N, C-alpha and C positions, 0 to 999 in steps of 0.2 A: 835224805829224801826218798821218799815213799814211792816204791813202783807202786805203775799204773797199771790195772788189770786191761788185759786185752778187749771186754766189752768197753770198758771206759774210753780207749783207746778209740773205737768205733764211733763212739758217743760224741770225744771229740773231732774227730775228722769231719762226720757228718753237721756239726754245727757249724763249722769253718768254711766248708760249704756251701751253707745256706746262706751264711752272712754275704757271700759271693756270688750270690745266685743271679743278683738280678743284673752286675757287671759283666759277668766273664762266659763263655759260650764257646762253642766248636766251631769248626771251620764251617764257612756257609759260601759259596763261588756265585761270587759276581760276574766272572767270566770266564766263558770256559772256550777250550778250542772247536775249530769246526773243519769238514773236508776242505780240501784245499787243492787248487793246482796253481802250480809256479814254473812260470816260464821260464827256460835254461838259459834264455838269451839278455835277461836284463843285467845290467849294469855293477848295481851294486852287490852281487853275488851273497844275498842273505835273506834269509827267509825266516820270518819272526811269529811264533805259533802264541797265544795270547790265553793268561791264564792269572786268575786274580779270585782269592776270596776272602772274606770280612772274618774276626775270630779276635775274642778275646781269653789270652794271649795270642798275638798276631801270630798264626800259621805259617812253617817254609815248608817248602815244597821241594817234591823229585816228578823225574818225567819218567815214562816207560813206552818201548817203542815196540809192536810187533809181542808186547807180553817179558820185554825183558829191561831191566835198569838200564837208564843213560845214568855214566861216570861225567860228568861235566869238569871232574878233577883230572881225569883222565883223558878223556879225548877233545882234543883240542876243536874236532869242531861242534863242538856245543859250549852253549853258557848259560846261565840263567841271569836275566835283567827282572827283579823281583823275584815273582812267577810266572813271568812271560819266557819262553823257552825260544835262544837266538841258535838258527843254523847257520855256521859260516863255512862260504865255498861247497854249499852242496852238488853230492853227485847223484844224478835218477838214478843209480841202483843202489847205493851204500845208503841214504838218506829217505829213502821212498817209504810205507810200511802206516802204521796204525800206530798214532801215538795217544797218549792217556797225561792228564796232569795230577796229582796225587797231591792232597794238602794235611796237612797235620800240626793239632796242636796238645796241649796234655786234656783236652776231652774228646779227643777222637782223631778218625783218617777218614778224610772223604775223597772219593775219585769221579773225575770228571767224565765227561761225556767223551768216546771213544772219535777221534779225527783223522779220516783218512787224508795220506798228506801225498800227492804225486807231482812229477815235474814233464812240464809238457818239453818236447826236446825230439828233436829228427837229425839221423846222421847220414853222412853222405851214402850216396850208390857206393856200388863195387866198379872199378876203373875198367875191367875185362870188358874188351870190346864183345859187341854182342852180335851172333847171327846170322846172315845175309836169309833174310826171307823170301822166298821167290814163289811167284800168285799168279795163274792166267788170269788174264782179262776176261771180266765176266764172273768170275769169283769170290768169294769170298773170304777176310781176311779176317784174325784175331791177333795185336801187337800185345805183348803181355808187359806191363809194368816193372811187376816185382818190386816195391817200394821200399826202400832200406829201414831199418827199426827205429818204431816213431812213438811220440806219445802225445795225445791231444788231437784237438778235430785236424783233420789234412782234407787238404782240395787238391784233387790231380785235373794237369794241363798235358796237353802234346805241341810239340813244336814241329814244323814242318821245315825240313833243309835250313836249318837255322833262322829261319824268317824273325823278326820281333817279335808279333804278336801270336799267341795261342790259336793252335787251330780252330777254326770253326767247325761248330757241332751242326749238322742240318740231317735231312730225313738218312742220308744215306753214310755218315760218321758219328759216332757216337762212343761218347768217352765214360764208362762207368764209373761212380764216387763209390761203387763198394770195393771194385778191385783194383779201380786203375786203370783196365785195359781198354784199348782203341778197338772200335768193332767198325768194319766197312765191310758193309751189308753187300755193295756189287763194287769189285773195284776199276778203274778205268785206266788208260793208259797215262793219264798227268797225273797219279797215283805215286807214281815210281819217286825214289829218294828217302831221306834218311827222317826217320821221326825217332823224337827222342820225348821220352818222360817225364816231366816235371811236377814237382809235388811239392804244398808250399803247406806249411805247418799254422794253422789261424792265430794260436795263441805267439809264440815265438815270430809270427811273420818272416820266418828263416824258408826260403825255396833250394831244394836241390835236384841235379838234373843228373840221369842215366845218362850210359853211353849210347851212340844213334844208331838206332836198330836200321841195318839198308833193308828197305824193299825194291824188290825186282821184278819188272810187269813182263811175263812172258807172250808174245801176243804170233809166236808160231801156231798155239791151237787157242780158239775164242771159247767159253765155258760156256755151252747153255741155259736153256732156262730153265728155273725149276721153282718148287713151292718153297714157302718162307717158312724159315727157322727159326724160332726165339731161343736165341742163344743170351741173353739178359733175360732174366724173369725174378719174381720177389717172392719170397716166402711161402710156404701154402698157407701156411696160420701163423701172425702177428700181431702178440697183445701189445697193443697202442695204450697213453696211460691220457686220461681227461685233461684236455686242455693243451696238450703236448703238439705237435706237427710229423708229420710220417711222409716220406716219400718212397713211391714206389718205381723200380727201374724196369722197362720193358722194349728189348731190340730184337728185331729178327734181322738174320741175315737171307738175302733169296734175290733172285733177277728173273722179272724187273724188280727193283728195289721195292723191297713191301713197303704198304701204309698202315701206321700205328693208329688205333682209335681203341676205348678205353669207354666200358657200361658196369653197372651192375646187373649180380646177375641174378636179382629180385622183378627188374624192369624201370624197380624207379630212378626216375632223373638223377643224376649227377649235381651235388648242390654246389648253387653259385659261387661260392668260397673258393670252392677247385682251382688248382692253378693247372695247366698240361706245358713244359718248355721242352726246349730241343726237339722239336719237331714230332710232339709225341712222344718221346721218349722217356717222360717224368711224368708222373701225377703227384702234386703234392694237397694235403688236407690239411690246413693248418687249422690250430684249436678245434682238435680233435673232441668229441661230442659222442654221447649214444646213439644216436638216431644216424652217426657217419659209418657205424660196424655193420659188417656185412662182406659178401663175396664179391671183389672185383675181378674183372675178366680183361687183360688183353688181346684186342685182336689184330693179328697180324694179316694183312692180305695182298695178293700179285694176282695180274692176269694166270697164274698155276694155281693158284688155290688159298687155303688159307691156315693158321691156325693159332689155337687159342691157348693163355697160359692163365689161370687161376688162383686167386690166394682168398684167403677169408681175413680181413682186420676185426681183433678179438679187443671189445672193449674191458679195459682193466682199472678195473675202479677202484684206486688207489687212493688212502685217504690216510693224509702223514698224520704219525703219532701224536697226540696231546692228552694231557693229562683234565681226566675227569674229576677225580679224587686225588687230593695229594694228602701229602704226611704233616702233621703239626708237632713241634717238638713238646718231648712231654716230661713232667716235673713231676714223680710218682714215689710215694712212701714205700719201705722195703717192705715185703710180702705179700705186693699189692699185683693184681692181674694186666699185663698189658696190652691192649689188641691196636692194631695199625691195620689199614685195611689201602689200598692205592689201586685207584681202577685207569685207566689207558684206553683211549677212542683211538681206532686206526682200521685201517684196513689194508692186507689181512689181521687176523687178529691175533694181538698180542699174546706173548707168552713172557711168565715172570720170574723173577731170581732176585735175591735180595740182599745184600752184603752189611758187614759190620767191620768198621773202621776199615773198608776199602777191601776184605777179605769175604770170599763167598760163607754167606748164612747156611748151615746144614739144619736138618729137624731132628732135632736129637735130644731126648729127657723131656725138660720143660720149654722144649721152642718147638713149636708147631708152623709147617710153613703150609702154606694151600694158596696155589696161584698170587694173587693180590696180596694174599690177607697173613700175615706176621702176628699168634699168637705166644707168648711167655710168659708164664704162670707163676707164681710167686717169685718175683725179680728179687734180684739181690744187688749187692754192691758190684760185683763183679760185671755187671749186664751193664752199667753205666757205658755209653760210647754213642760213637754217630752210626746212623743207620739208613741204605739207602734203597729204594724198590725201585730194580730196570724193568722196564715193558721194551721189547723188541719186536720185530717181527725182519721179512730177509730186506724191508725196503729203509731200515734205521731202528733206533733206540733213542729213551728217554727216561733221565734217572731225577727222582724225588728224594729229598735227604731231609733229615731229621734228629733231633738229639735227643737221647733219653738218660736225663739224671737221675739217681736214685738215693734217696734222701730216707737217713734213717735219724728218731731226736725222741728224747724226753716229751713230755704234753708242755705245751707253751699257751699259753692266755695274753700275749704282748700284742700281736696283732687283732683277737676278737675276744675281748674279754666279756663278763654278762655284765650286762647293762646297769647301770651304776644304782640306779633312779625307775623303778617302773610304776606307773601313776593308771589307776582302773577303776571303773564304777562298780557298784554293790552291786551284786547279782551278774558281773559278767564273768569274761573269762579271759584268763591270762595264759601267756606261751611265755617261757625264759627259756633262752638257746643259750645250749652251753656245746660251744663251737674249738676247742684247744687246737692249736697245731700240734700235727703226734704221729712220730713215724715207727712202727705201726702203730695205726687206730688205739686210741687211748679206750677205756674202759671209765664210764662215769657214774657217780652219786649224786645225790642231790642231801644236804644238811638245811635246819633250822634248829635255829637257838641253841647247838650241841646234839643237835638228836636228829641219826637219819631219817629222812622219809621213805616211806614203802606206797609202791602205788594203789590209790583205795578209789572208790568209788567218784569220789572230789577231784584225787590227784592221780595222774601216770605221767611215769617218765618213760618217754617215746626212745624207740630202738638207736634215735639220734644222740642220743642224753638229754632230749630238751623235755623241760617240764612241762605238764599243762595243769591246769588249777581250774575246776569250773565252779558257777551257781557263786561267785566268791562275796564273803562278808566280813567284815571287818576283822574276825578275828583272825583272820589269815595274814593280817598286816604284819611284817617283821621283817629280816634278813634272813634270805636264803644265799648257801656257796654251795659251788659248782665242784665235786673234785676228781680229778683226771688222772687214771694210772695206766701206765704200760711199762716191760720189762724194762727199760730204761729212766724210767724216775716216773717222779707224783707231781701235780702243782693243783690250786686251787683257784676260783674268784667268785666275788660273792657282788649282791645287788638287793637293793632294797624293793618290799612290796609296799605300793599306799594304796590305799581305799578311798574313793570319794563316793559321794551321793547319785545318781546315775540323776542325767537330764532328761525333763519331758516337756512336750509341748502343751502348755495350757491352754491356750487360744490358739487354735490352729488355721488355716484359709478355708473360705467354704467357697463351693462352686457357687458363681453367679452368672447373671447374663448381663449387657447393660447395652446400649445401645451408640453407632458411632457419634464419636463426640464426646461424651461423657468422659469422665473421670472416676474411679473408685481408689480403693483403698482394698489390699486382702491384706490380713494381719496376721503376724506370726510370734508368739510368746511365749515365753517359757521361763521354768521354775529350774535352777541345777545349784549344784554347791557352791557356798559363797565364795569357796574361793578359787572359785573357777570362771574365768570372763570368755562368754559363748562369743561366736564367730558366727554371723549370720550369711548365709550366701541364696542365692534365689537362683530358679533355673528356669527355664523358658523351651517346651519342648525338648528337653532334653540338653539346651547349653547353657551354661551359664550367663547369666546378664553381665556384658558389661554396661557397669551406668557412668564409666564417664563419656563413653560410646553413645550411649540411647537417649534421646532428648525424650523419650516417651517415658521412660520409666526411673523412677528416685526412690532410695529407699531412706525412712523417714523412720520418730523414734531415737532408742538408745537403750544400754544398758542388757535390757531381759529382753528387748523388743525389738523386731527388727521387722517394719511392717512395708509392705510395697505398694506405691501411688503409682497405677498406672495413668497417665495425662492424656487426654486428647486422643481417648481409645480408638483405631481404627480396623478395620476388616482383619489384617492380619495378624493380631494382636488377641485372636483366639485361640485355643489350645489349655495344654498341661501346662500349668504354672506349683513348681516345687518348692518349699523354703525350708533348705538344709544347713541345721547348725551344729556346730561344731565345738567341742573341748578338747580339752587335755585329753580327757579319758572317752570318751564316745560321741556318736553323731549319730543324729536322729534328724527325723525330714516330716513332711506332713503334704499333699498334695493336694489340689484344688484345678477343678474345671471352669474357665472360665468361655462363655458365648458370647461372642458379639453380633447384635441387630444391628444390619445397613441396609441398605437400599439395594434392590434384587442387581444381580450381574446383566450381563449382556446377555440377553435370546440367541439360541441358535439361528446359525443362517436362514433368514426367510427364503422360501420358493414360492416365486407367480407362475398362475396357470390360469387356464381359459379366458383368457385375454380377448376385452368388446373393444368398441370404439368408446367407452364411457366406465367400463369396469375390470376389475379383474379379482381374480380368488388369489389369496396370500394364505402361507400357512408358514410357519416356523419352530423349531423347540424350544422347549424350555431351558434357562441358564438356572445358576442356584441361588437362591431366595434370601441366603445371608440369614437364615436363619428368623425370617419375617414372612409368612404365608403371601406371596405373589394378588391381589386384590384385581388388579386390570392391567391390559396393555392397550399404549396409544402406537397407532402407525402414525408412521412419518413418511411424506415423500419428496425426491427432490428432480431438479427438470435442469435443462440449460438455461430457463428462462428464468426459472424460482432465486432468491436471496438464501442461499442456504436451503436448509430440512424445515418442510414446513409441514403441519400436523393435516391429515384427511380423514374425510368423512368417512365410514363403515357401516357397514350392517353384519349385528349389531353394532346400534350408534359406540353402547360402549364395552367392548370386548371384557368379559370374564377373565380372572386370573387360572379358568381352569380351562378356557377356552384356547386350542394352538392355528385358529384359522378365521379370516372374517372376509367378507368382501369389500374391495375398496371400491367406493362411488364414487359419481360426479368429476371423473376425470376430465381431459380434456384430451378430443380425438387425435392421433397422427403426431403425439407428442412422445419424444423419451423420457422413460421413468426410470427411476430407482426408487425401491422400498427400505425401508427397515423399520426396526420394531423396538418399543421401549416397553421394559415391565415395571410397575408402580405397586408397592406394598406398603403397609400401616408407616414405612421410617421415612419414605420416602418415593422420589425419582431416580429409576437405575442408569447405567449405562445404556447407550443403545447397541442393536444388534451389528454385524457387520453389512453392507448394502446389499441388497439383492442384484444380481445381474440384470444390467440394463435392460428393458423391454418397450416396444413402442407398441403404443393401443392405436386401433383399426380408424381409419380413415372415414368420414362423414360427412352431409352437407354439411356447409359452415351453419352456424344457429349465431352469429353475433354481427351486426350492421355498425357501417362506419358511425363514430361520432360527429360530431361539431359540423355537420355540413355548413359550408359558408361559400361567401362571394364576395367580386367585385373588383376592381383597378383593372390591371392590363390597357392595351394601345386601343385607338378608336376603333368601333367594330369586332370588338372581342368582347365574350363572358368568360369569364374563369371562375370556377366551381372549385371548392377546396372540400378536404375533409384526414380528418387522420386517420390515418392507415390501421386496419386491425391488427394486431402483433399476432407475430408467428405463430404462437402456442394456441392461439383461438382460430388458427386459417383451416385447422380441420382436417389437411388431405395436400395433395399434390396439386400442382397445377395450377394454384391460386390466384385470383384475378376480382377487377370488378364492375358492375356495370352500373354506368352515370346515365341518368336519364332527367331532362328539365322540357320545359312549355313555356311558351308566353305566359305573363300571368291575363287569367280566362280563359285562354285557352282550352281543346280538352286532348291537344294531340300530342301525344309525348315522344321528342329525338330521344332517344337512345345512342350510346356507343359501348366497346369494351377495350377495357383496357387491362390486359393480358399481366402486366406487372403486378407482383405481390408490395411491391414497395412506393408502388402509383398514391401521388396524395393531391394533385389538382389534375384537373380538364381543363384547355384552354378551347371556345368553341370561335371560329371566326366568320363574321359574317358580314361586309361593309354596309348592308342593309340594316343592321342594327344598329336603332337610335342609343345616343349616349344616353347612361343610365336608366335602361330599361328594365320594367319590371320583369324579371321569369320566378320561376318555381322550379327546382331540383332536387335532385334523391339519388342517392349512389345506393346501390345493391353491391352483391360476393355469387359467389360461385367458385367452384373447385371440383377434380375429376370424378365427385362423386354427384354435383348436381348442383343446384341454385340454391341459395341463401336469401335471408331476409333483405328487403331496402332498408332506410336510414328512412327517420322520419322527413317529410317535404318541408324544405330550406325557402326563402322569399330573398332570390338574390340581386341584384343591379347590375349591368353591363357596365362597361367601363368608361370612363367618361374623355369629353375632349381633349387637347391640349390647350394650354392657356391661348387664348387668342391675343392678349394684348402685351406690349412689352412695358418692363419698367420706366414709370415718369420721374422726369427729376432728378435723373442721376448727375451727380457729384462726384469730383473728388480733391482731396489735400497731401501734400507732400509732407510727410513726418522727417525724416531725415532722408540720409542718403540713399539708403535700403528698404524705407518701408513707404508707402500710401493708403491713408485710409479710404473706401468707398463707400458712398451713401446713395438711398433710391427711394423712394414711396413704392407702397406695397400696391399689385397689381388690384384694383377691386373686383369684386365677383360678375360674374357676367352672365347671363341669359343661363349659360349650360349649368349653372353651381359647381363649375370649377374651383376644388381645391387646392388653393397652392401649398406644397410641401418643401419645396427649396426653390432658393436662387443662387444661381453660377456665374460667377464674375468670369469673364475670357478676357488676357489683358498678354500684350506681346511687342516687342520692341520694333521702335518707327523702322519702318524698310523691310522688314519681315511680313511674310503670310500669315492670315490668321490662322490656317490649318497648323502653325506651328505655335501657339497662342497654348499658355499656362492657364489653367483652371481653380478656379477656389469656389467651395460648396457650401452654404451657410443658408439657416433659419431664418434669419431675422434680415434687418433691411442697412444692415452696415459690413463689412468683410475689411480685412487689415492684409494687403501684399506685402508681404516682406523677403527678403534676400535679393533684391532688386539691385542693380549696380547705380551708381552714384552719375550724376549730371546724366542722366539718360531720359527718352523721351519714352512712354510708353504709351499704346494706344489700347481706350477701355471698353467696354462694354457688358451689359448684363442680361440677362434674361430668364422666367420665372420657368418653376416646374411644379406638373403634378402628377398624379399616378398615371395619365396616361402619355407623359412626356413632356419635352421641353418647348417652351411655345418662342416668339420671334425675341431677337435681339434689339435691345436698346441702340437708338445712336449712338457710334465709336467718338470718344471726343478722345486730347493729347493732355497728357500731362508730364511732366519732369521730376523727376529728383533732383534734391538739393546737392550740393559740391559735397565730396567727403571731408571728413576731418582730418584736421592736419598727421602726416605721418611721425612727424620731431616729437619726442616726448619732453615733457618738461625737465629741464636742466638746470644744473648749480644749485643743485640742492643742497638748502644747509638748514641745521637743526642746534635747538637751544634746549637745555632741560632743565630749569631751574622748580625746586622742590617738586610740583605735584604738575606744574604744565610743561607744555610742549611748543618750541615756538618755531615756524615752518616759514622758511622764504625759498623760491624760486625764480628763475626767470621766465617770463611772459615768453610764450609760441609764439610765431608770425606765420600765417596762413602763407600758404604757396597760391599761385592765381587762380590754380583751379582745384583750391581746397577752402573749405569753409572760414569765416573768420571765427575766432576763438572768444565765445559773449564770456565764460568762466571758467570755475573749476570743481571738480570733482574730489573731496579726500577721503577716501576710506584704509580705516585702521581698525585693528583687532589685539589682542592679547596674544600674544606669542603666535604658536602656530594654532591653536584652537580658539573656540570662543564666538560668542558671535559677532557681527561685523558691522562698525557703526560710518555711516556715510554724512558727508559734514559737505555742501555745495557755498560759493564763495566765487564772488568778480573781480576777486585781489588773487594778488600771487604771494599772499602771507597767508597763514591761517595761527591760530593760540587754539591748540588741544587741554581741556581739562584731563588729566589721567592719575590713577592712584599712584602713589609712588611704589618706588622698589617690583617695579615690574615691567617687564619685556614688551615690547611692543611693534609690529610689523605694519606700515605705513606703508599706501599708494597716492600716486596722483594722478588723474587723467584730465587732460585740457575739454571741457563742455563746447558745440557747435550746432547749430541748427541741424548741422549732417550728421551731427549722433556724437558719442563720446571717441576721443579721439587716443592715440599709443598713448599706452601707461608706460607713466617711470619705473616700475619694476617696484619688489617689494623691498622697503628701505626699513632696516632691523636698528632699531632702538632698545641697546641693550639694558640690563635692572643695573642699574648704578648702586654702590654703597655709598657714595658723597650724594650731595644734595644738586650738585652744580656739574654742568659735563658738556658737550661741544661736539659737534660732529657734519662734515657734509658727505656728499656724494658728487665726485666732479667725475670728467669725462679724461679716459687716458688712452696710449695708443693702442692699437688692436679692437675697438671697441671693449674693452674691459676697465666695469668702473671698480675704484677701489673706495673704500669704506676707512678716513681718517675721523680719528678721535681726538679731542684737547682733553686731556682729564684737570678738571681742576682741581680737585683732590688727589690725596694718594692712594685710598684706597677704590680699587676699581673689582668690582664683583661680574664676569659673564655667567650671561646663563649656559 
């Protein structure tokens, strides 16, 4: 067996690594331990630290604490669960410290961030008795707590004489949460007793109590008054992080008991969020911000003096570390240069260190470390492994990891061979890439037909191995081979170059213009190599046209033509059109501009100035002419009284397209107007401008008189004058009204009256001395707040006529039924007053009631039908005539009775027989009661199904034969006929559609007034509707 040389072994090793590169990688943490505080009072007595990493092959784990390895085999307090560390029965001294997880596989090692593990605990006080404290009344005293060993947040309290509750703090007594001591500013006799310090761990919730401290108050000598002495105070300088909460303690001893107050040294008021507790002994600032920084003062004062404590809160701008630039895995060829850079952001500014496979990396030889930048020159296989960049400051650290894989291999074209076939147009340029994978980088040479290629005027071999050939000709066709070599081996790859004739646009699109609504065709025809199939694409203003979504665009032609048709052109279609033609070897294009001419756009907003009663000055700005010059402008106006916009008259009459102003004339005074302008060009009328701001023309004397002055009618002694009111838009000002003037025909003196209502349309002059139908002349004028306007044309009107003087004659009546009476009379003849009868009024009321309760029927002819009356009832009837002056005298009243009502009993025992197309009906005769009208006959109504036309047949018999079409269902109804009207109906009788020709049925009364329909079927087949 042949022995492999060392470099051959190296190649095989590198190839093996490359094949598995995609699947195999070094460890990468998915979970890391974090700083933790564990309460010692928990029942499970277990501490669990997370650590998990992904890798292939799967990594194995080990842990360190305070820099020393943990042996989970020999130390029974530690065990591993996958990568996680489990601490059994932890001890707060033995197992506290800084832990770090380490993950390793064949590709390298990574270390996790450091995690500080602490245990919250609270030990017991010493049981040694405490000495008695003797103090004079009025003197101050400080009782020391002396807490036992502990860790975690602590809260201090004191118990007095073994009472259940804790000692309440006030202005005289204060418990410091910094020292645990109890401060009594001024001792009183009631303070004598035993004091016990209580310490509570807020995490473990455990509480321990000290031995009692006896306090004896001496009363032989009373302490005199003295100035405050601040015993509890905050530091001179205290840094505070953003968003944290800070508490300042301040308490003074003194006699009398000092009062505590707080202020800022710079004089600014204390923020509203500040809390002051324990009778001003504690100042708390939550959510600390930069503006909260400064010097704070605690002022203690009593009648003997004052004392001040000062301290400065310094805003500590701490920003937690986080990565701005991290590391990425690198797969690099042997002898290449590696450069990694990591950047972290944080305050204070971080420092950097580098680790390789969990060990510190120092700058030696090829390795150069500068802060967050790592450079390794001419890397070798020994440089492979896991690298970590660590950024840290006094508040913490962050880790970034990446894997370096170094590859050594001969040239290989498997992944990126030379392109098998390249097609290029004659005269063009081709670039043939040669990009084998090789480590180190391979040297490249090109061959054609067994001859090596050298760089020339048209052929260039680039530094990266790419072959570039310009000004291609047919002679350049052939097979090209790239040969790559390094000191691990050689390889080659070949491709064929095919040269085609170039594509040319023979008929390009031409710039043109069109009018809105037209359709045009932009041509695009090419000549190309016969073996190529050109693909046409059109672009409009830089965007490809999607013909499936554009109703205005269509590509027509085929083969070597791809013309563009634009249908129903709109203004939005103005712009640049590009025809682009793609073939396998080249792309050519040609462009053309299309100008679309259309009606003008809207002029700029009009401005109204110089308002008078009938004119305004109007100016505006020019709008787009849409490629056709504006020839003239048209001014339109709108008022609250107009229907939409109306064209108004201007000076000049026709406003030319170059003029941007005009005088609008012939407006109505005192009317609200809006104006707009419309431009016109050779294509058509454009869009209107936006409306102007509404203005009101000035008031003026009215110029329009009322129309259609007339009169007549009214009551005796009245002269009624009527006219059409002047429309509001023609009233020309405020306080509009009418002046009515009239005089007897032939008189020279006018009688005038003023009506102040603009809505008035009639005036009634009352004078009993005015004879009926006297002739008058009348005219109506107008006025407003500006003065009087014109009067209308003089019209001749008649005074009112007199009421009818006679009653209608020969009044007679006839009872038609139990509910109707017909009344007739002769007309009132014309009298000497020539009154015109316009209607008659018929009064009717029941005998025994008053005429004032009478009902009335008004008709214009000589007969009236009174309906809705009661049966067998006597009514009193009278008639009178009516003209425009009123009602005349009533005729003599007379009595007439209505007929008896029809029977209430409907026809019964109804039987029917259907034979062929005939229905035979039979029923019992209806017998009338004494107070009911006798039955004189019957009315039979029938119709097809529930719709269709109803046919009515009258008979004086109790049977009837109906001829109907066969095979159709019918509804039949029977009513008695009497002189008092129609009687009660039998209800609908349903004759079903039958499949047989003979059938029978009946409708008979049953209990509870429910009728049943009984069918006697002659044949076997029945078809119900």
